[in-house]
C-alpha positions in Angstrom: -18.5 0.7 -22.2 -17.2 1.8 -25.6 -13.6 2.2 -24.2 -13.6 -1.2 -22.6 -13.6 -3.3 -25.8 -10.4 -1.8 -27.3 -8.6 -2.2 -23.9 -9.7 -5.8 -23.5 -8.7 -6.7 -27.0 -5.3 -5.0 -26.6 -4.7 -7.0 -23.3 -5.8 -10.3 -24.9 -3.4 -9.7 -27.9 -0.5 -9.0 -25.5 -1.2 -12.1 -23.5 -1.4 -14.3 -26.6 1.8 -12.9 -28.1 3.7 -13.4 -24.8 2.4 -16.9 -24.3 3.3 -17.9 -27.9 6.8 -16.5 -27.5 7.3 -18.4 -24.2 6.1 -21.6 -25.8 8.5 -21.3 -28.7 11.4 -20.5 -26.3 10.8 -23.6 -24.2 10.1 -25.9 -27.2 13.3 -25.0 -29.0 15.3 -24.8 -25.7 16.8 -21.6 -27.0 16.7 -18.1 -25.5 13.5 -16.3 -26.3 13.5 -13.4 -28.7 12.0 -10.3 -27.0 8.3 -10.6 -27.7 6.5 -7.7 -29.3 2.9 -6.7 -29.3 1.1 -5.9 -32.5 -2.2 -4.0 -32.2 -4.6 -3.7 -35.1 -5.1 -0.1 -36.2 -8.1 1.2 -34.3 -8.8 4.9 -34.1 -10.3 4.5 -30.6 -7.1 2.9 -29.3 -4.8 5.4 -31.1 -6.7 8.4 -29.6 -5.4 9.1 -26.1 -8.4 11.1 -25.2 -10.5 7.9 -25.3 -8.4 6.4 -22.5 -9.8 7.1 -19.0 -7.5 8.6 -16.4 -6.6 6.5 -13.4 -6.3 8.7 -10.4 -4.6 7.3 -7.2 -6.4 8.3 -4.0 -5.0 7.8 -0.4 -7.2 7.7 2.6 -6.3 9.0 6.1 -4.7 6.6 8.6 -7.1 5.0 11.1 -5.9 3.9 14.6 -6.5 0.3 15.5 -6.3 -0.6 19.2 -4.1 -3.5 20.4 -6.1 -6.7 19.9 -8.8 -4.8 18.0 -10.1 -4.4 14.4 -10.3 -1.3 12.2 -11.8 -0.1 9.0 -10.2 2.4 6.6 -11.5 3.9 3.3 -10.2 5.8 0.3 -12.9 7.7 -1.5 -12.7 8.5 -5.2 -13.5 12.0 -6.6 -17.0 12.7 -7.6 -18.1 10.9 -10.7 -15.3 8.2 -10.4 -15.3 4.7 -9.1 -12.5 2.5 -7.8 -11.0 0.0 -10.2 -8.5 -1.4 -7.6 -7.1 -0.6 -4.3 -5.2 -1.8 -1.2 -3.6 -0.2 1.8 -0.7 0.1 4.2 -0.1 -0.9 7.8 2.1 0.8 10.4 3.7 -2.4 11.7 4.3 -6.1 11.1 1.7 -7.3 13.6 -1.4 -5.7 12.0 -3.0 -7.7 9.2 -5.6 -7.0 6.5 -8.7 -9.2 6.7 -10.6 -7.6 3.8 -9.9 -5.3 0.9 -12.8 -4.5 -1.5 -14.7 -1.8 -3.5 -17.8 -0.3 -2.0 -19.7 2.3 -4.1 -17.2 5.1 -4.8 -14.7 4.0 -2.1 -12.1 1.2 -1.5 -12.4 -0.3 1.9 -9.8 -2.3 4.0 -10.3 -4.0 7.3 -7.4 -4.8 9.6 -6.8 -6.8 12.8 -4.1 -5.6 15.2 -2.5 -8.7 16.9 0.0 -6.6 18.7 0.1 -5.1 22.2 0.2 -1.4 21.1 -2.0 0.7 18.9 -1.3 0.5 15.2 -2.7 2.1 12.1 -4.0 1.2 8.7 -4.8 3.4 5.7 -6.5 2.6 2.4 -5.7 3.6 -1.2 -7.7 3.4 -4.4 -7.2 3.7 -8.1 -10.1 5.6 -9.5 -11.5 6.1 -13.0 -14.6 7.5 -14.8 -16.9 4.6 -15.5 
């Protein structure tokens, strides 16, 4: 929880600076000057050891029969949780119907609208809570 506050404040500062730069550019009808982000000096932000690692994890492909549905997962290493995720399909006629975190895994569900077996696989971005 202690790490979250500096990261949120940094993100809010960046959004504010970018929005202000864009507003000035449109108001003056002149090209925008490259925006810069200024972050207040904070030892927690300056210390890289305080930033959590974000580990990508890739699940195994799961076969989905023609006209059927499938479920694939990507599981984070022990002690980590997913902060985001998604997946891949093997063809253009298989579609994701769900993509969500569940415990220490990222889950995707897919529907195969084709006439041959296809596959889906999940991936997750994991970090220490």
